[in-house]
C-alpha positions in Angstrom: 20.7 12.8 1.2 22.4 14.1 4.4 24.8 11.6 6.0 23.2 12.6 9.5 20.1 11.2 8.0 19.9 8.0 6.2 17.1 5.7 4.1 17.9 2.2 3.4 14.7 0.4 1.2 14.4 -3.4 1.3 12.0 -5.7 0.9 9.3 -2.8 0.7 10.2 -1.3 3.9 12.1 1.9 4.3 14.5 2.5 7.5 15.1 5.9 7.8 18.0 6.3 10.9 18.8 9.4 12.0 22.5 9.0 12.2 24.1 11.5 14.5 24.9 9.3 17.9 27.6 11.7 19.0 24.9 14.1 19.1 22.2 11.6 20.7 20.6 12.2 17.4 20.0 15.7 17.9 18.3 17.4 14.8 19.8 20.1 12.7 18.0 22.1 10.2 19.5 20.4 7.5 18.5 17.3 9.1 14.9 18.3 9.4 14.9 19.1 5.5 16.7 15.8 4.9 13.7 13.9 6.6 11.4 16.0 4.4 12.6 14.7 1.3 12.7 11.1 2.6 9.3 11.3 3.5 8.4 12.8 0.2 10.3 9.7 -1.6 8.5 7.1 0.6 4.9 8.8 -0.4 6.4 8.9 -4.2 7.5 5.1 -4.5 5.6 2.0 -5.0 8.7 0.1 -3.7 7.8 1.4 -0.3 5.2 0.2 1.7 6.3 0.6 5.3 8.3 2.9 6.8 10.7 2.7 10.1 12.5 5.1 12.0 15.1 4.8 14.3 18.3 6.3 15.8 22.0 5.7 15.4 23.6 3.7 18.5 21.9 2.8 21.5 21.9 5.8 23.4 19.3 8.0 22.1 16.3 7.4 19.3 16.4 11.6 19.4 16.7 14.2 21.8 15.0 16.8 19.5 16.5 20.2 18.0 19.9 20.7 18.6 19.5 23.3 20.9 22.8 25.1 19.5 20.9 25.8 16.0 17.8 27.7 18.0 19.2 30.8 18.1 20.3 30.9 14.3 16.7 32.1 13.4 16.5 35.7 12.7 12.9 36.1 14.3 10.5 34.4 16.5 8.3 34.3 13.4 11.3 32.5 11.5 11.2 30.0 14.3 7.7 29.5 14.2 7.3 28.7 10.5 10.9 26.4 10.4 10.6 23.4 8.4 9.5 20.8 10.9 10.6 17.0 11.0 7.5 16.0 13.0 5.2 17.6 10.3 6.8 15.6 7.5 6.3 12.2 9.5 2.6 12.9 10.2 2.3 13.7 6.3 3.8 10.5 5.4 0.9 8.4 3.3 2.9 5.1 4.7 2.7 3.3 7.6 5.6 4.7 10.0 6.6 2.7 12.9 9.3 4.2 15.8 11.9 1.9 17.2 12.8 3.9 19.9 16.2 2.9 21.4 17.7 5.0 24.2 16.2 8.8 24.8 13.3 10.1 22.9 13.1 13.5 24.4 11.4 16.9 23.3 11.4 16.4 19.4 12.5 13.4 19.8 9.1 12.4 21.8 7.4 14.3 18.9 9.2 12.5 16.3 8.1 9.1 17.7 4.6 10.2 18.5 4.2 11.3 14.9 4.7 7.8 14.2 1.6 5.2 13.5 3.5 2.4 15.9 5.7 2.7 18.6 8.2 -0.2 19.5 10.6 0.8 22.5 13.5 -1.0 23.9 13.8 -1.3 27.5 16.5 1.5 27.8 14.2 3.8 26.4 13.4 6.7 28.1 11.0 9.3 27.2 10.4 13.2 28.3 9.2 16.4 27.4 11.9 18.4 29.0 11.4 21.8 27.4 9.7 23.4 30.0 13.3 22.8 32.3 14.6 25.6 29.4 11.9 28.1 29.5 9.9 27.2 26.6 7.0 24.1 25.5 7.1 21.5 22.8 5.9 22.6 19.3 6.1 19.6 17.4 2.7 18.3 18.5 3.8 17.5 22.0 0.5 18.1 23.9 -1.9 16.9 21.6 -0.1 14.0 21.0 0.9 12.7 24.4 -3.2 14.1 25.6 -4.3 11.2 23.1 -2.2 8.6 24.1 -1.6 9.1 27.7 -4.9 10.8 28.9 -4.5 14.4 30.2 -3.2 13.5 33.5 -0.3 11.5 32.3 0.4 14.3 29.6 0.2 17.0 32.0 2.7 15.1 34.2 5.3 14.9 31.5 4.7 18.3 29.9 4.7 20.4 33.6 7.6 18.5 35.3 9.8 17.9 32.0 10.8 14.5 34.1 11.7 11.2 32.4 9.4 8.3 32.1 10.9 5.1 31.6 9.7 2.5 29.3 7.5 0.0 31.7 5.5 3.7 32.4 5.6 4.5 28.8 3.7 1.0 28.2 1.6 1.7 30.6 0.4 4.8 30.1 -0.4 3.8 26.0 3.0 5.6 24.5 4.2 2.5 23.0 3.0 -0.8 22.1 5.0 -2.9 23.1 9.0 -2.9 25.1 11.6 -5.5 24.0 15.1 -6.2 24.8 17.7 -3.7 22.9 19.0 -6.4 20.6 15.4 -7.4 19.7 14.0 -3.9 19.1 14.7 -3.6 15.2 13.8 -7.0 14.5 10.7 -6.7 15.7 10.1 -3.1 14.3 11.3 -5.3 10.8 8.6 -8.3 11.8 5.7 -5.5 11.9 6.8 -3.7 9.0 7.2 -6.9 6.8 3.6 -7.7 7.8 1.9 -4.6 6.9 4.2 -4.5 3.5 2.1 -7.7 2.7 -1.3 -6.3 3.1 -3.0 -4.2 0.3 -1.1 -1.2 0.5 -4.0 1.5 -0.8 -5.9 -0.1 2.1 -3.0 0.4 4.4 -2.8 4.1 3.9 -6.8 4.5 3.6 -6.6 2.9 7.2 -4.3 5.3 8.3 -6.2 8.3 7.3 -9.2 6.5 9.0 -7.2 6.3 12.2 -6.5 10.0 12.1 -9.8 10.8 11.6 -11.1 8.9 14.3 -9.1 11.1 16.7 -10.4 14.4 15.2 -13.6 13.5 13.9 -16.9 13.8 16.2 -18.1 10.1 16.6 -20.8 9.9 13.9 -19.0 12.3 11.3 -15.9 9.6 12.0 -18.2 6.8 11.2 -19.4 8.1 8.1 -15.9 9.0 6.8 -15.0 5.4 7.3 -17.5 4.3 5.0 -16.6 6.4 2.3 -13.1 5.1 2.5 -14.0 1.6 3.0 -16.1 1.9 -0.6 -13.2 3.5 -1.9 -11.0 0.6 -1.3 -13.6 -2.0 -2.0 -13.4 -0.6 -5.7 -9.8 -1.2 -6.3 -8.1 -4.0 -8.1 -6.4 -5.0 -5.1 -9.9 -5.4 -2.9 -11.2 -7.8 -6.1 -7.9 -9.7 -6.1 -8.0 -10.4 -2.0 -11.7 -11.7 -2.5 -10.5 -13.9 -5.6 -7.4 -15.3 -3.7 -9.8 -16.1 -0.6 -12.1 -17.9 -3.1 -8.9 -19.6 -4.4 -7.7 -20.1 -1.3 -4.2 -19.1 -2.0 -2.4 -15.9 -1.1 -3.2 -12.3 -2.2 -0.9 -10.5 -4.8 -1.5 -6.8 -4.2 -0.3 -4.3 -6.6 -1.4 -1.2 -5.3 -4.3 -0.6 -7.8 
């Protein structure tokens, strides 16, 4: 694992930390590869039922790709097909929480938007500043912002490149909660611990269902939801949940 991207696992929660605070947690290609590997590990590990992504220090969650590395691609096509850390997070089967401390800019904003739940500290700042440098985001910026903040607010961010503070991000639906900096990780861990107690197959299936709700026509999304419900209902964990309810005890889910 790259020292600039660390993973700690405890109590069925994996905490992925973008660990380059001296550079505002800007991502290098090596860090992107490390994130891909971290997600693959989380996907394959029964010891992980929820993931938290955060940035080291209190100045930045991440400011996205390290611009100094972008000229290292031999051709625009190589740049187009680079290893994308946002794709990796979107491919995580486990629920993912972004704990956003400080700047979430460019690819850092896209990283946060690739997570399922976003919690921000009061000092968080959000922006899609690529237009100020002559390009646009490529890690899902437009579709993520349009779905979460609405077309007009997404256009405001993408076309101006200007920053949005935590309160406005909350009002626009970019984040679910805003807390003081010292409460950010405790809140994220509390949410992750709650999710980790739930039936893991159901949690992973619910994540698929939420994504389908964004992407499918209404009737097809409901049909897909019922298919997923039937799959969950057939699991041993669902039988355990029903038995625990009848016996008035806490269920013991085994991811089966």
